[in-house]
C-alpha positions as CSV (number, residue, x, y, z in Angstrom):
1,M,27.0,30.4,-57.1
2,P,26.1,30.4,-53.6
3,T,28.9,29.3,-51.2
4,R,28.9,25.9,-49.2
5,I,29.3,26.1,-45.4
6,P,31.9,22.8,-44.9
7,F,30.0,19.6,-43.0
8,P,32.1,20.0,-40.2
9,I,31.1,23.3,-39.4
10,V,27.3,22.1,-39.6
11,L,27.7,19.7,-37.6
12,L,29.6,21.5,-34.9
13,V,26.4,24.2,-34.7
14,T,24.0,21.3,-35.1
15,I,25.5,20.0,-31.8
16,I,25.8,23.3,-30.1
17,A,22.1,23.6,-30.6
18,G,21.2,20.6,-29.3
19,I,23.0,20.5,-26.2
20,A,21.5,24.2,-25.2
21,V,18.1,22.8,-26.0
22,L,18.7,19.4,-24.0
23,V,19.9,21.8,-20.9
24,I,17.1,24.4,-21.4
25,G,14.8,21.4,-21.4
26,Y,16.3,20.2,-18.3
27,E,16.2,23.1,-16.1
28,R,12.5,24.2,-17.4
29,F,11.2,20.9,-16.5
30,T,13.1,19.8,-13.5
31,V,13.5,23.2,-11.3
32,R,10.8,23.7,-9.1
33,P,9.1,27.0,-10.0
34,A,9.8,30.0,-8.1
35,A,5.8,31.1,-7.7
36,L,5.0,27.5,-6.2
37,P,4.9,27.7,-2.2
38,Q,7.5,25.7,0.0
39,P,5.7,22.8,2.1
40,S,4.0,24.2,5.3
41,F,2.0,22.3,7.7
42,S,-0.2,23.1,9.9
43,A,0.0,21.6,13.6
44,S,-3.2,19.4,14.8
45,S,-3.7,16.9,17.2
46,T,-2.7,13.4,15.9
47,T,-5.5,11.2,14.6
48,A,-5.9,7.5,14.1
49,H,-4.4,7.6,10.4
50,A,-1.2,8.9,12.1
51,A,-1.7,5.9,14.9
52,S,-1.7,3.3,12.5
53,H,0.4,4.2,9.7
54,P,3.8,5.9,11.3
55,A,4.7,9.4,9.5
56,P,8.0,11.2,9.4
57,A,8.4,13.8,12.3
58,G,7.0,17.3,11.1
59,A,4.6,14.9,8.8
60,T,2.5,13.5,11.4
61,E,0.8,17.0,11.7
62,T,-0.1,16.8,7.8
63,A,-2.6,14.1,8.4
64,P,-5.6,16.3,9.6
65,T,-4.9,19.1,7.4
66,L,-4.8,17.0,4.2
67,A,-8.0,15.0,4.9
68,G,-10.7,16.2,3.2
69,E,-12.6,16.4,-0.2
70,W,-10.4,18.2,-2.9
71,R,-11.5,19.0,-6.3
72,S,-8.9,19.2,-9.2
73,T,-8.5,23.2,-10.3
74,D,-7.5,21.5,-14.1
75,D,-10.4,19.1,-14.1
76,P,-13.3,20.0,-11.7
77,K,-15.0,16.6,-12.3
78,F,-12.1,14.9,-10.6
79,M,-12.4,14.8,-7.2
80,R,-10.3,13.3,-4.2
81,T,-11.3,12.3,-0.8
82,I,-8.6,11.6,1.6
83,R,-9.9,10.3,4.9
84,E,-8.2,10.7,8.2
85,D,-8.7,6.6,8.6
86,G,-6.2,6.2,5.9
87,T,-8.7,5.8,3.3
88,F,-9.0,7.4,-0.3
89,T,-11.3,7.6,-3.2
90,D,-10.7,9.2,-6.2
91,A,-13.6,9.7,-8.3
92,Y,-15.0,11.4,-11.6
93,Q,-18.2,12.8,-11.8
94,G,-20.3,11.1,-14.6
95,E,-17.8,8.0,-14.7
96,P,-18.4,5.5,-12.2
97,S,-16.0,3.3,-13.4
98,A,-13.3,5.9,-13.0
99,T,-13.8,5.6,-9.1
100,A,-11.0,4.3,-7.3
101,N,-10.6,3.3,-3.5
102,G,-7.8,2.5,-1.3
103,Q,-5.1,3.5,1.5
104,W,-3.0,6.4,1.4
105,R,-0.2,7.0,3.6
106,I,2.7,10.0,4.3
107,F,6.0,9.0,4.2
108,D,9.7,10.9,3.8
109,A,13.0,10.1,1.8
110,S,14.1,8.1,5.2
111,Q,10.8,5.6,4.7
112,V,11.3,4.2,1.6
113,R,12.5,0.8,0.5
114,A,15.5,0.6,-1.3
115,D,14.3,-0.2,-4.5
116,F,12.0,3.0,-4.3
117,P,12.4,4.1,-8.4
118,Y,12.1,8.3,-7.8
119,P,14.6,10.5,-6.3
120,L,13.4,12.4,-3.0
121,D,14.2,15.8,-1.7
122,A,15.4,15.2,1.7
123,G,12.8,17.3,4.4
124,A,10.2,16.8,1.8
125,S,6.9,14.6,2.1
126,Y,5.3,12.4,0.0
127,L,2.2,10.4,-0.2
128,E,1.4,7.1,-1.3
129,F,-1.8,5.7,-2.6
130,D,-2.5,2.1,-2.7
131,D,-5.7,1.8,-4.7
132,A,-7.7,-1.8,-4.5
133,S,-6.8,-2.9,-8.0
134,G,-3.2,-2.6,-6.8
135,T,-2.0,0.6,-8.5
136,T,0.4,2.3,-6.6
137,L,0.7,6.2,-7.4
138,Y,3.5,8.1,-5.7
139,F,3.7,12.1,-5.2
140,K,5.6,15.1,-3.5
141,I,3.7,17.1,-1.5
142,V,4.4,20.5,-2.9
143,S,2.3,23.1,-0.9
144,L,-1.0,22.3,1.8
145,A,-2.8,25.2,2.6
146,T,-6.5,25.4,4.7
147,S,-7.9,25.6,1.3
148,S,-5.5,24.7,-1.3
149,L,-3.0,21.5,-2.2
150,A,-0.5,21.3,-4.8
151,L,0.7,18.0,-5.5
152,M,3.7,16.6,-7.8
153,Y,3.2,12.9,-9.4
154,L,6.4,11.6,-9.4
155,D,5.9,9.5,-12.6
156,R,5.3,12.7,-14.6
157,G,6.5,15.2,-12.6
158,N,3.2,17.3,-13.6
159,M,1.7,19.2,-10.9
160,L,-1.9,18.7,-9.6
161,L,-3.7,21.5,-8.1
162,F,-6.8,20.9,-5.9
163,D,-8.9,23.3,-3.8
164,R,-10.8,21.9,-0.8
165,V,-14.6,21.4,-1.0
166,A,-16.3,24.3,0.9
167,G,-17.6,22.9,4.0
168,Q,-14.7,20.6,4.7
């Protein structure tokens, strides 16, 4: 006759395994991957956008570099056009109804309202997209280079990677 394992031991092992899974999962999905570069922004002249949309120290230089047409590396049909005048267009090739237009701004932790729903990192720059339908999307700028852009969507924590469209 097989030996039965006492219930308290089975329960203890199950609890310990559950805690281990939670800790490993938390570390896996909340710690910044080491392969992603830290944000670095090139110095450029101040634009009309920067004058009309106050930005945090160090982020003002981001607007001219950020402006341009960006194509998603995950889905090449998705394009995000960011303009220096503070407007943007999100478009999906072949789906005109999926187009969104609106305003964008750069901000940091010192410039958010008290009820902002996401934790922010000191020294990081963030993007806010307000579209004409009233939807607001928030992103952390993970990296910004001449030809690439990495944003973390704050609502889900997923990474969105873009390449600048040639000629921009």
